[in-house]
Every structure is written in structure tokens, then in C-alpha cells.
VOBAMI-167766 format. One record per residue: residue in one letter; x, y, z of N, C-alpha, C in turn. Coordinates in steps of 0.02 Angstrom, whole numbers, padded with zeros to 5 digits, always signed. Layout:
// VOBAMI-167766
aXYZXYZXYZ
...
***
This chain:
// VOBAMI-167766
m+06265+01019+02642+06245+01087+02626+06243+01131+02688
g+06235+01099+02747+06232+01139+02808+06177+01117+02854
e+06167+01157+02906+06116+01142+02957+06066+01200+02959
l+06003+01183+02966+05950+01233+02970+05918+01228+03039
v+05916+01283+03076+05888+01284+03143+05822+01322+03143
v+05770+01288+03168+05703+01319+03173+05686+01326+03246
k+05671+01388+03267+05652+01402+03336+05581+01429+03337
n+05535+01390+03364+05466+01412+03370+05458+01455+03434
n+05415+01505+03430+05403+01545+03490+05363+01504+03540
g+05357+01529+03599+05324+01491+03652+05249+01500+03656
n+05219+01530+03605+05149+01548+03610+05100+01497+03580
r+05122+01459+03529+05075+01414+03496+05115+01363+03454
p+05086+01305+03439+05118+01257+03395+05115+01280+03323
f+05157+01251+03281+05160+01269+03210+05155+01205+03169
s+05110+01204+03120+05103+01145+03077+05068+01164+03012
n+05079+01122+02961+05045+01129+02897+05049+01199+02867
s+05108+01229+02873+05120+01295+02845+05192+01299+02819
p+05203+01338+02766+05271+01344+02739+05315+01390+02781
l+05380+01375+02779+05431+01418+02808+05485+01428+02755
r+05527+01480+02765+05584+01488+02720+05642+01517+02759
a+05702+01500+02736+05763+01524+02767+05811+01546+02712
e+05845+01602+02724+05893+01626+02674+05954+01579+02671
t+05977+01566+02611+06034+01523+02602+06077+01548+02544
k+06142+01538+02548+06187+01561+02496+06199+01507+02443
e+06193+01444+02461+06215+01390+02417+06158+01358+02376
m+06100+01353+02404+06048+01311+02374+06020+01341+02310
k+06020+01301+02256+05992+01323+02193+05938+01274+02167
d+05937+01214+02195+05889+01164+02174+05852+01138+02235
a+05829+01076+02233+05793+01047+02290+05843+01017+02339
a+05820+01010+02402+05861+00979+02454+05816+00933+02495
v+05848+00887+02531+05813+00846+02580+05832+00870+02649
l+05781+00885+02690+05792+00905+02759+05778+00845+02803
s+05821+00833+02852+05811+00777+02897+05826+00796+02969
a+05786+00768+03014+05796+00775+03086+05775+00709+03117
g+05824+00668+03135+05806+00601+03159+05776+00561+03102
k+05716+00534+03113+05683+00494+03062+05641+00536+03013
e+05634+00600+03029+05594+00644+02987+05634+00665+02926
e+05603+00659+02868+05633+00684+02806+05580+00715+02762
f+05597+00770+02731+05552+00803+02684+05593+00848+02639
y+05561+00873+02587+05596+00914+02538+05596+00988+02555
g+05649+01021+02532+05651+01093+02530+05658+01114+02457
q+05634+01173+02440+05635+01196+02370+05667+01265+02367
a+05709+01275+02317+05744+01339+02309+05696+01392+02284
e+05708+01454+02308+05669+01512+02286+05714+01572+02286
t+05706+01615+02235+05742+01678+02233+05691+01735+02240
d+05705+01781+02285+05659+01837+02297+05700+01899+02312
a+05689+01952+02273+05724+02016+02282+05799+02007+02284
g+05825+01962+02241+05896+01952+02235+05927+01907+02288
k+05887+01879+02332+05912+01835+02384+05887+01764+02372
n+05926+01714+02394+05908+01644+02387+05880+01616+02452
y+05828+01575+02445+05796+01546+02504+05783+01472+02492
v+05776+01436+02547+05749+01369+02545+05679+01372+02576
v+05629+01346+02540+05560+01345+02565+05543+01273+02583
f+05513+01263+02641+05498+01196+02664+05436+01196+02708
i+05407+01138+02717+05349+01130+02760+05367+01078+02813
p+05386+01101+02873+05409+01054+02925+05351+01015+02955
h+05369+00960+02987+05320+00925+03027+05301+00969+03087
a+05250+00950+03123+05226+00992+03179+05282+01009+03227
i+05286+01073+03245+05335+01097+03293+05298+01125+03353
k+05314+01101+03411+05280+01121+03472+05298+01193+03491
a+05255+01224+03530+05269+01291+03556+05334+01290+03595
g+05379+01335+03580+05442+01340+03616+05495+01290+03594
e+05480+01247+03545+05527+01194+03525+05578+01221+03475
e+05639+01194+03480+05692+01208+03431+05709+01143+03396
v+05711+01145+03328+05727+01086+03289+05784+01102+03243
k+05832+01055+03238+05889+01063+03193+05884+01012+03137
y+05888+01038+03075+05883+00996+03016+05949+00996+02979
t+05968+00938+02953+06025+00932+02909+06000+00934+02837
l+06034+00973+02795+06015+00979+02725+06065+00943+02681
k+06039+00907+02632+06082+00876+02581+06048+00883+02513
t+06087+00885+02461+06060+00894+02394+06014+00836+02377
a+05956+00853+02347+05906+00802+02333+05912+00772+02264
g+05949+00806+02219+05948+00783+02150+05882+00803+02118
e+05854+00759+02079+05790+00773+02047+05733+00755+02094
a+05695+00806+02116+05640+00795+02163+05574+00791+02126
p+05528+00748+02148+05464+00742+02114+05423+00805+02122
p+05387+00827+02069+05346+00888+02074+05279+00874+02109
a+05280+00878+02175+05218+00865+02213+05164+00915+02195
v+05184+00977+02180+05137+01028+02155+05155+01040+02082
k+05110+01019+02038+05124+01021+01966+05082+01074+01932
i+05115+01116+01893+05082+01171+01856+05082+01152+01782
t+05023+01148+01752+05017+01126+01682+04977+01178+01643
e+05008+01206+01591+04973+01255+01550+04937+01222+01491
k+04876+01244+01480+04836+01222+01422+04825+01284+01379
k+04874+01299+01335+04873+01361+01297+04811+01369+01255
n+04788+01315+01224+04730+01319+01180+04667+01340+01217
e+04665+01327+01282+04607+01344+01323+04617+01407+01364
g+04678+01435+01363+04693+01493+01404+04686+01478+01477
m+04718+01424+01499+04708+01400+01567+04772+01367+01593
v+04785+01374+01658+04839+01339+01691+04809+01298+01747
d+04821+01232+01747+04795+01188+01799+04847+01176+01853
v+04824+01168+01914+04867+01154+01972+04847+01087+02002
f+04896+01043+02010+04885+00977+02041+04929+00972+02103
v+04901+00944+02157+04940+00932+02218+04939+00857+02230
n+04998+00827+02225+05005+00755+02231+04956+00719+02184
e+04957+00741+02121+04918+00714+02066+04843+00724+02074
q+04823+00762+02124+04752+00777+02135+04738+00848+02108
f+04689+00854+02063+04673+00920+02036+04650+00966+02092
f+04677+01028+02091+04661+01076+02144+04628+01140+02117
a+04656+01170+02065+04631+01235+02043+04653+01249+01972
s+04621+01300+01942+04641+01324+01876+04644+01401+01876
y+04694+01426+01841+04700+01498+01828+04677+01509+01756
n+04624+01549+01748+04594+01560+01683+04615+01629+01656
y+04651+01629+01599+04677+01691+01573+04656+01704+01501
s+04610+01665+01474+04590+01671+01404+04567+01742+01388
e+04580+01763+01326+04558+01829+01304+04482+01834+01301
k+04448+01778+01306+04375+01778+01308+04349+01806+01374
n+04392+01804+01426+04372+01829+01492+04386+01904+01498
v+04343+01938+01534+04353+02010+01546+04416+02022+01587
r+04430+01976+01633+04490+01981+01674+04508+01911+01699
p+04571+01896+01712+04591+01829+01736+04561+01813+01804
f+04551+01748+01816+04524+01726+01881+04544+01654+01894
i+04539+01635+01958+04551+01566+01979+04483+01532+01987
f+04472+01478+01952+04413+01436+01960+04426+01371+01924
p+04409+01313+01953+04382+01304+02020+04438+01303+02072
v+04419+01298+02136+04464+01281+02190+04431+01223+02228
i+04465+01166+02230+04438+01106+02260+04460+01102+02332
g+04411+01101+02378+04425+01098+02449+04416+01029+02479
p+04406+01025+02544+04398+00961+02578+04342+00919+02547
g+04353+00854+02546+04302+00809+02519+04292+00814+02445
g+04339+00848+02410+04333+00856+02338+04279+00905+02317
k+04259+00949+02363+04205+00997+02348+04234+01064+02326
c+04204+01094+02276+04226+01160+02252+04197+01213+02298
v+04240+01257+02323+04217+01309+02371+04197+01374+02336
l+04200+01375+02269+04183+01435+02231+04121+01425+02188
r+04087+01481+02173+04029+01478+02129+04052+01469+02057
t+04016+01429+02018+04031+01421+01947+04017+01487+01911
p+04066+01513+01874+04057+01577+01839+04002+01572+01786
a+03974+01630+01770+03922+01634+01718+03952+01615+01650
s+03911+01580+01609+03931+01566+01541+03923+01628+01498
e+03949+01627+01436+03943+01684+01392+03870+01704+01382
g+03855+01767+01393+03787+01790+01387+03745+01779+01450
n+03774+01745+01500+03740+01731+01563+03671+01700+01555
p+03667+01644+01518+03602+01611+01512+03575+01585+01578
e+03620+01576+01627+03598+01553+01693+03562+01608+01732
k+03571+01670+01708+03541+01729+01741+03561+01734+01814
i+03626+01720+01828+03649+01725+01897+03663+01798+01913
d+03659+01815+01977+03672+01884+01998+03746+01900+01991
h+03761+01963+01981+03830+01987+01980+03874+01940+01937
k+03861+01939+01872+03896+01893+01828+03972+01904+01826
h+03993+01963+01849+04065+01978+01850+04101+01948+01909
h+04064+01917+01955+04095+01883+02012+04119+01814+01988
r+04184+01809+01974+04211+01748+01944+04267+01720+01987
g+04251+01668+02027+04302+01632+02065+04340+01676+02114
i+04405+01680+02104+04450+01724+02142+04482+01771+02092
w+04472+01836+02100+04495+01884+02050+04519+01949+02082
v+04546+01993+02040+04573+02058+02062+04539+02112+02020
a+04509+02163+02051+04473+02214+02013+04459+02275+02055
h+04443+02331+02020+04424+02392+02054+04375+02431+02011
g+04325+02461+02042+04269+02491+02006+04280+02559+01977
d+04333+02595+01997+04345+02662+01969+04420+02676+01971
t+04453+02659+01915+04525+02670+01909+04535+02720+01853
n+04554+02781+01870+04558+02836+01821+04493+02842+01782
g+04438+02831+01816+04372+02838+01784+04348+02776+01748
t+04389+02723+01745+04369+02661+01711+04343+02610+01761
d+04287+02578+01744+04258+02525+01784+04291+02459+01766
n+04340+02438+01806+04370+02372+01796+04347+02326+01852
w+04282+02326+01864+04250+02283+01913+04192+02244+01882
s+04149+02279+01847+04089+02246+01820+04100+02222+01749
e+04047+02195+01719+04047+02177+01648+03989+02213+01613
e+03970+02270+01641+03916+02309+01611+03944+02353+01554
e+03899+02385+01517+03919+02425+01460+03972+02477+01480
g+04025+02481+01440+04078+02530+01453+04132+02506+01500
h+04129+02443+01522+04178+02419+01571+04248+02414+01541
g+04298+02417+01584+04367+02403+01564+04382+02330+01575
g+04446+02313+01573+04464+02243+01582+04537+02235+01600
t+04556+02173+01612+04626+02155+01626+04648+02105+01573
v+04700+02122+01536+04722+02083+01479+04787+02046+01496
h+04784+01980+01493+04844+01939+01506+04896+01951+01451
k+04959+01963+01471+05012+01976+01422+05060+01917+01417
k+05082+01891+01475+05129+01835+01473+05135+01804+01543
f+05169+01747+01545+05188+01717+01608+05262+01731+01620
v+05277+01760+01677+05346+01771+01697+05376+01706+01722
e+05334+01665+01754+05358+01602+01783+05300+01553+01789
l+05313+01491+01771+05268+01434+01786+05313+01380+01815
t+05308+01369+01880+05354+01325+01915+05318+01268+01950
s+05341+01207+01940+05318+01149+01978+05374+01129+02026
g+05356+01098+02083+05408+01078+02130+05383+01034+02185
p+05429+01009+02227+05411+00964+02282+05377+00999+02340
v+05386+01065+02347+05357+01103+02403+05302+01150+02380
f+05314+01184+02324+05264+01231+02299+05264+01233+02222
g+05208+01256+02196+05202+01272+02125+05184+01345+02120
r+05205+01378+02065+05195+01450+02061+05173+01471+01990
i+05124+01516+01990+05101+01549+01928+05115+01623+01936
h+05159+01650+01894+05175+01722+01897+05156+01752+01830
s+05103+01791+01830+05075+01819+01768+05086+01894+01765
a+05090+01920+01704+05094+01991+01692+05035+02011+01648
s+04999+02064+01668+04938+02086+01634+04936+02161+01631
d+04892+02187+01589+04879+02259+01585+04806+02273+01602
w+04793+02325+01642+04726+02351+01651+04713+02401+01594
v+04656+02395+01561+04642+02437+01503+04571+02467+01508
t+04560+02522+01471+04494+02552+01466+04452+02511+01417
n+04389+02531+01409+04345+02496+01362+04367+02506+01290
k+04412+02553+01278+04440+02564+01211+04509+02534+01203
g+04531+02496+01255+04595+02462+01251+04655+02502+01271
k+04645+02563+01296+04701+02604+01318+04728+02578+01384
k+04794+02570+01388+04826+02543+01448+04824+02593+01505
i+04803+02569+01564+04800+02610+01625+04859+02597+01671
l+04873+02533+01682+04926+02513+01727+04947+02442+01712
e+05001+02420+01744+05025+02352+01738+05012+02313+01802
e+04993+02251+01795+04982+02207+01852+05028+02147+01847
e+05058+02129+01904+05091+02063+01910+05057+02026+01967
r+05040+01964+01954+05007+01923+02004+05047+01859+02014
v+05067+01845+02075+05105+01785+02091+05062+01741+02136
i+05044+01683+02110+05001+01636+02146+05042+01575+02164
t+05050+01561+02228+05090+01505+02252+05047+01455+02290
v+05051+01392+02269+05012+01338+02301+05061+01289+02332
y+05047+01267+02392+05094+01225+02429+05071+01152+02433
n+05120+01109+02446+05108+01037+02452+05079+01022+02522
l+05014+01032+02527+04979+01021+02591+04918+00976+02580
p+04894+00945+02633+04836+00900+02626+04773+00937+02605
e+04726+00900+02578+04662+00927+02555+04625+00965+02609
e+04636+00946+02672+04600+00976+02728+04625+01045+02747
c+04684+01065+02721+04712+01129+02742+04757+01158+02688
r+04729+01171+02631+04767+01198+02575+04779+01273+02582
i+04836+01297+02556+04853+01367+02559+04870+01393+02489
i+04842+01452+02473+04863+01490+02415+04889+01557+02440
d+04951+01573+02422+04978+01640+02435+04972+01680+02371
q+04943+01739+02375+04936+01782+02316+04969+01849+02329
k+05016+01867+02285+05049+01932+02288+05030+01970+02225
t+05000+02029+02234+04977+02069+02177+05014+02135+02178
t+05046+02152+02122+05081+02215+02114+05048+02255+02058
l+05028+02317+02074+05000+02362+02024+05050+02419+02014
r+05068+02431+01950+05122+02478+01934+05095+02534+01890
a+05108+02596+01911+05084+02654+01874+05131+02669+01816
s+05130+02626+01766+05176+02629+01710+05158+02682+01659
e+05095+02703+01657+05071+02749+01606+05059+02820+01632
g+05073+02831+01695+05058+02895+01727+05022+02883+01792
e+05004+02937+01826+04970+02933+01891+04906+02892+01886
v+04895+02850+01937+04834+02809+01939+04794+02828+02001
v+04730+02844+01990+04685+02862+02045+04635+02806+02055
f+04639+02774+02113+04590+02723+02134+04538+02760+02175
r+04480+02771+02147+04430+02811+02182+04391+02769+02233
d+04365+02803+02283+04325+02773+02336+04264+02739+02306
t+04259+02673+02316+04200+02635+02296+04201+02567+02330
k+04143+02544+02350+04139+02477+02379+04143+02423+02325
e+04135+02443+02262+04139+02395+02207+04212+02382+02190
s+04243+02344+02234+04316+02335+02228+04337+02276+02270
g+04392+02246+02250+04424+02195+02290+04489+02176+02257
l+04545+02198+02285+04609+02178+02256+04625+02107+02276
l+04583+02077+02316+04574+02004+02321+04499+01994+02330
s+04468+01961+02281+04395+01953+02281+04378+01879+02272
i+04325+01858+02305+04303+01788+02303+04227+01785+02297
r+04201+01739+02258+04130+01724+02258+04122+01650+02277
l+04088+01639+02332+04084+01572+02362+04031+01528+02329
n+04041+01463+02337+03990+01414+02319+03924+01435+02351
p+03870+01439+02312+03806+01464+02339+03781+01428+02401
v+03797+01364+02409+03771+01329+02469+03806+01352+02532
m+03860+01390+02526+03896+01416+02584+03872+01485+02606
e+03826+01514+02568+03803+01581+02584+03770+01584+02653
e+03776+01642+02685+03746+01652+02751+03671+01640+02749
e+03640+01659+02694+03568+01650+02688+03548+01576+02684
k+03598+01532+02673+03585+01460+02668+03621+01422+02724
g+03635+01456+02778+03665+01424+02836+03739+01435+02844
g+03771+01471+02797+03842+01486+02804+03856+01534+02861
i+03919+01535+02882+03939+01576+02939+04001+01616+02920
m+03998+01682+02929+04058+01724+02920+04081+01748+02989
v+04147+01749+02997+04178+01768+03060+04238+01811+03044
n+04251+01862+03086+04313+01901+03075+04357+01898+03137
a+04417+01927+03130+04468+01923+03183+04447+01958+03247
c+04399+02004+03242+04376+02041+03301+04321+02004+03337
g+04301+01946+03311+04247+01908+03342+04179+01923+03312
g+04178+01967+03262+04114+01981+03229+04087+01921+03192
r+04021+01913+03193+03989+01859+03157+03929+01888+03120
t+03914+01860+03063+03859+01882+03019+03880+01944+02979
e+03843+01956+02925+03857+02014+02883+03851+02078+02923
a+03803+02081+02968+03792+02143+03006+03854+02162+03047
e+03894+02113+03068+03952+02127+03110+04019+02125+03071
c+04017+02102+03008+04079+02095+02970+04083+02142+02909
w+04025+02159+02878+04028+02200+02818+04052+02271+02835
g+04101+02295+02796+04126+02362+02805+04168+02372+02868
k+04187+02317+02900+04227+02321+02961+04300+02304+02946
r+04345+02332+02985+04416+02317+02979+04433+02255+03021
a+04474+02212+02993+04495+02153+03030+04556+02122+02996
e+04598+02089+03035+04658+02057+03007+04641+01998+02963
w+04585+01965+02976+04564+01910+02933+04488+01902+02936
c+04462+01869+02886+04393+01847+02885+04390+01774+02864
d+04339+01740+02886+04328+01670+02868+04254+01662+02850
y+04241+01623+02798+04172+01611+02776+04165+01535+02770
c+04120+01507+02810+04113+01434+02815+04043+01412+02795
g+04038+01350+02775+03974+01321+02759+03979+01246+02754
e+03927+01216+02726+03926+01143+02718+03908+01128+02645
i+03951+01089+02612+03941+01070+02543+03930+00994+02540
e+03869+00974+02526+03852+00903+02521+03877+00864+02581
g+03864+00891+02640+03882+00857+02702+03952+00869+02727
v+03993+00906+02689+04062+00920+02710+04067+00991+02736
k+04085+00998+02800+04095+01065+02829+04163+01091+02808
c+04163+01152+02780+04227+01180+02757+04222+01256+02756
g+04279+01288+02742+04279+01361+02740+04338+01387+02701
i+04337+01452+02689+04391+01485+02654+04406+01551+02691
a+04466+01555+02719+04486+01614+02757+04536+01655+02716
v+04535+01721+02725+04583+01765+02693+04620+01803+02747
f+04687+01801+02743+04730+01834+02792+04760+01897+02760
d+04750+01954+02793+04783+02016+02771+04854+02017+02798
n+04899+02048+02761+04969+02051+02781+04984+02119+02813
p+05020+02120+02869+05035+02184+02902+05072+02234+02857
g+05104+02210+02804+05140+02255+02759+05095+02286+02706
n+05032+02266+02704+04987+02292+02652+04964+02363+02668
l+04948+02399+02616+04922+02466+02623+04860+02467+02666
r+04857+02515+02714+04799+02525+02757+04779+02463+02797
f+04829+02424+02816+04816+02366+02859+04788+02388+02927
p+04740+02352+02956+04703+02296+02926+04649+02322+02879
t+04635+02282+02828+04589+02302+02776+04516+02304+02801
w+04474+02336+02761+04402+02332+02770+04376+02274+02727
w+04318+02246+02745+04292+02188+02710+04224+02202+02680
h+04221+02193+02614+04157+02197+02578+04133+02124+02573
i+04099+02102+02624+04080+02031+02630+04005+02027+02641
r+03972+01987+02599+03899+01986+02596+03869+01917+02610
g+03808+01919+02635+03772+01857+02649+03760+01816+02587
y+03761+01847+02527+03749+01809+02466+03813+01780+02436
g+03870+01786+02472+03930+01750+02452+03987+01790+02422
l+03979+01856+02414+04035+01897+02393+04081+01909+02453
y+04147+01916+02438+04196+01915+02492+04258+01950+02465
t+04269+02014+02483+04327+02050+02457+04363+02089+02511
a+04429+02095+02501+04471+02139+02542+04472+02206+02506
n+04444+02258+02537+04434+02322+02503+04450+02379+02551
f+04505+02414+02538+04523+02471+02580+04510+02537+02546
f+04468+02537+02494+04451+02598+02458+04382+02626+02476
g+04333+02582+02490+04263+02605+02495+04243+02633+02561
l+04282+02679+02588+04271+02703+02656+04207+02744+02665
s+04187+02781+02613+04126+02821+02621+04065+02776+02630
d+04065+02719+02596+04010+02671+02605+04016+02634+02672
f+04077+02612+02688+04087+02572+02748+04073+02611+02812
t+04092+02675+02812+04082+02716+02871+04013+02750+02871
g+03982+02753+02813+03918+02789+02807+03927+02864+02808
d+03988+02888+02799+04003+02959+02801+04034+02979+02735
k+03998+03015+02693+04022+03035+02627+04080+03085+02630
k+04094+03112+02689+04150+03158+02696+04216+03120+02704
i+04211+03055+02717+04271+03014+02724+04284+02979+02657
s+04344+02986+02631+04360+02958+02565+04417+02908+02570
g+04408+02853+02535+04461+02803+02530+04501+02807+02466
t+04490+02860+02427+04527+02869+02365+04602+02867+02377
y+04637+02831+02332+04710+02824+02340+04743+02840+02273
i+04797+02879+02275+04833+02899+02215+04901+02864+02213
l+04913+02827+02159+04977+02794+02149+05018+02837+02099
p+05071+02869+02123+05109+02915+02080+05141+02880+02020
t+05154+02917+01968+05186+02892+01908+05250+02854+01923
g+05255+02794+01895+05315+02754+01903+05320+02714+01967
q+05275+02725+02014+05277+02688+02077+05231+02627+02073
e+05237+02584+02122+05196+02524+02124+05170+02510+02194
m+05116+02471+02195+05085+02450+02258+05082+02374+02258
t+05108+02344+02311+05108+02271+02316+05067+02249+02376
l+05023+02201+02366+04981+02174+02419+04990+02098+02422
c+04997+02073+02483+05006+02001+02494+04949+01974+02537
h+04918+01921+02515+04865+01889+02553+04875+01813+02554
r+04854+01783+02607+04852+01709+02611+04780+01686+02612
i+04765+01637+02569+04699+01607+02567+04705+01537+02596
y+04666+01523+02647+04670+01460+02684+04604+01422+02674
i+04606+01367+02636+04547+01327+02622+04548+01268+02670
h+04499+01263+02712+04504+01217+02769+04442+01173+02779
k+04453+01118+02813+04398+01074+02834+04372+01099+02902
g+04306+01095+02912+04277+01117+02974+04265+01192+02975
h+04233+01215+03028+04219+01286+03034+04276+01322+03069
t+04268+01386+03080+04323+01430+03101+04361+01403+03162
e+04325+01388+03215+04358+01366+03276+04390+01297+03267
e+04355+01252+03233+04381+01184+03223+04446+01185+03184
s+04452+01230+03136+04511+01232+03093+04563+01281+03119
r+04553+01309+03178+04601+01352+03212+04625+01409+03167
v+04576+01444+03138+04594+01498+03091+04634+01552+03126
a+04615+01572+03186+04651+01625+03222+04724+01604+03233
e+04735+01542+03252+04803+01518+03263+04843+01516+03198
r+04810+01495+03144+04844+01493+03079+04864+01563+03056
y+04822+01612+03072+04840+01680+03053+04901+01703+03092
l+04903+01689+03157+04961+01710+03198+05024+01675+03175
n+05019+01612+03153+05077+01578+03125+05098+01609+03058
f+05051+01638+03023+05065+01672+02960+05107+01735+02972
i+05089+01775+03022+05126+01837+03033+05182+01831+03085
f+05180+01778+03127+05234+01766+03175+05259+01695+03168
p+05290+01678+03111+05313+01609+03102+05375+01595+03144
p+05392+01532+03153+05454+01516+03187+05514+01545+03150
a+05566+01561+03187+05627+01586+03156+05665+01528+03124
a+05687+01537+03062+05723+01484+03026+05788+01513+03000
e+05845+01483+03020+05911+01510+03001+05958+01455+02980
m+05991+01466+02924+06042+01419+02900+06108+01431+02937
k+06138+01376+02959+06205+01378+02990+06253+01344+02941
q+06291+01384+02905+06333+01356+02852+06406+01361+02869
***
């Protein structure tokens, strides 16, 4: 099939992260080999172009590696996506180990990911409230990992209080299992409390074949102004990537939040702009964390963070009047009719705390990956 050349920059090593290279020929899986090293590559089509996606072994800073590609035939689905239609749920397994579920049932106000199993088999997210919230947990609308905004054309699609809007699952565009990644691509509508459509959402969730100690979820969210102009008004009650952490990881219970600027604690991270944030804690003796990486191509990069000591954690570039403390500054954003906004984030679930898991280095590898080119 050809040769693939990977050139790492001289600044840092690269490991346990996906790479992709454009290719004209590949349509299925391939085996990549360099000496005794062998691993799978998986075909992907994006914006009309074909790519091979792969996770190389560790590449040293400044190292160049040449891989030979050959057709793999039928490759085992290391990341398996299984839909349970009767339950309105899609389960994700990595090497036969349960990892996460995407919940899209019509019983939910909006789709969300829960649980997410991190190092040591521990769930890093808070268990969502049951119907009617008999648990009497705070902020019952904080459900796993979700997408929401508190004032969209006057509709509250953030809370579950009286008059709230919602996000209605319509279909799956793609459910893919594979040797390198699994993918859930859903299409949904944002609606008012009377069911009137406001906009269209597409969410692409990609999970990679990585060890339990360093799992990655890539989430791409596209919001499309299909019904007319959409006004996202300034409010801190928002997160186009939102997370509610396992309660034992909260800052008030010994958890630690850190951002890319070196800020620590809610006082130094809430309402601040940063390329990434990380929230760490200890679950039944296992030190772990969940970091979110903002993408330089996202609107208003780097984002502001609505991150709280009680475990809420969102990327929010709308709530500027609250974050700055100046009501004259507005984060309101208008999406014109027919246009769309796409946001890409990487979620890194890791063992150990921020420095131990090299979060800063992993972020730099996310935005400055090694160059990968097919020689055909």
C-alpha cells in the first residue's frame, strides 16, 4: 500500500495519542510495521478526504519513523460500539472492557455520556439524578458529559426547571467499531418547551484504543442555524462541553483543579481563559483526573472555564459578563441563518494528578502532533 513517514518535532516525545495521514488508496484497515513493531491503522473519511488513523508506539523527540503499510483484511474491533435501542443507549467497549455509554433516550431532557470508567475501573463522573430526583442532589440537570446552553433564542436548554427546552435525538449518522477507534455520530434538534425546533446539532464522539490509564474521547459538536438566526445570549449557565465529576473528586473533598496558565483552585480557575483545564482527585485510593483540551480552531479560543469546587466543569465562552464582573461586557453570539458553528475538544481521562500524567505535554501533542505523510 505504501510507506508512511512520521517526523516528530524536537520539543517533546509523543505517545498514547492518535495520528492520521491522508491517503488515496486506503478504504479498510491496514497493518503498519517498522521493524518488529506492528499495529493497526483504520480508514477514515473527513470532508471528502481519506485518511489512515493510527496510534504509534512511543516516538522520541526529533525522531523520524518509517512504517510499511499492508492490507489487514478483517481487523478485530478493539473499540466496539453496541447500541441498545430498547434502552436508548449506546455502549462503548475498549478491548472488551466496558468504558462508557451514550444515553439518548427520549426520557432524558438531553443526551449525555454516563458512565465513563477511568483508571482502576473507577467512574470519574457523578451518577445522574433518577426521575423526580429522589436523591435530592444539587443541579439535577448536571448529567455526565453533555452539551447545553442557558439562553438560546430565549429558551433555557441548560436546566430542567419549569419551562426548560431540550435536545431531542433524531438519528445516528454513524456507529462505527474498529481496531483503532470507535465512533458515535448523532443528529439531534434543540427545541423549546413547546417542541418548536431552534437549531440542529451533530455530535461526533470518538474513542480510541488506548490503555485504561490514559483514555481519550474526542468530541466534535456542530450547531446549525437551520430554522433562522440563533442568538446565544451571555450566561454562565452554559457549556458546549460540560462535565459533572464524581463527588469524591470535588475540590471541597480534596480534589485539585489546574489550568494551562498555572492557576490552581476555583479562585484561580473559575471564569479564567486557558487552553486546558484538569480536575483531579482520588477515588477509593486511585488517583486520577479528567482534562479537557480546547482546540485553537474553536470560537473565541482559548475558552473561559465555568469550573466549580463542587464538581461542575464546563468550557463556556458566552458568560463574559459574569466571568469579568463587568455587565457592560457581553459574550452574546449570533449564528446567522444557515450557518454553523463547530467546536472540537479532547477529553483526557488519566491516572495520577496533572503533573504525573503530563497533561501539559499531552495538550501540546494534541495541537502540535508529529507530521505524518504517506509516500505512495
